[in-house]
Structures are given as C-alpha cells and as structure tokens.
C-alpha angles and dihedrals in degrees: 000000000000120000103270135142114301094236091058091048091050091049091051092048092049092052094041114021090186086075088076087085088064095054113105115232091237093069100038093092090053092049091049089052090052090050091051090051091050091048091052092050092049091050090048090053090054091053097036125139088248090068090044090052090049090053092046092054086078116060117248112259122224107225126205120231094266093053093043093048091052092049092049097041090235131121120261088240092056091048094051092047093050100033096106092057097048121096092216096058114117114197120190111179106310092334118103122204135158131236111238091205090048092052092050092049091048091050091050091051092049090049090052096244 
C-alpha cells in the first residue's frame, strides 16, 4: 500500500479487508493505535452524557421486589436476602424498594458496557 494518511488506509481496509496484505509491517502498529482510539471513541459515545440525559428525562421508578426480581432474573428471596448489599436498593423507613435506573446501571456494569 502506498504511503497515505492512516485514516484513508483504515477506510480502505474496512471496505476491503484483503487490502491488509498490502500494509507494510512498519505502519501496522500505528494503524492498530488508530483502531484502538476509534474503539475508545465509539465506546465513549455509547456511554456519553447525552444517553444519560435521555435516561434522566424520565423519572426513576421505584420497583417492588417482584418487579426488581424479574428485571434481574433473580428470585424474590435472593433479592430480599441481598438487598442491603446492592447499590440499587432504596430503603424508606422499613419499606424496601429498588431503583429501576440503578438496576439498569448495575446490569450494564456487570455486562462490561
């Protein structure tokens, strides 16, 4: 592949992966760095404040144990036994509820997103 800007090279490789054979070994590390930067930017976009603001536009719902257990895929018994240790537990007096937004955030973190 001729010496040309990295972004053009990346675009060509994305549209035609067979072009990888034309990439000289000296520039592979630089291209991989560019790909890592793009990946980081895409991940940042997924987790951007814009998405957070969209989610915040709707008020957080307080779920009862049955709703929360269904959302988590856990039993109600498990949820009651572990409620004190969970970051999405909302306790008001003796009443225990669960933040829907907190559960969704917790699930995303566990999924690595």
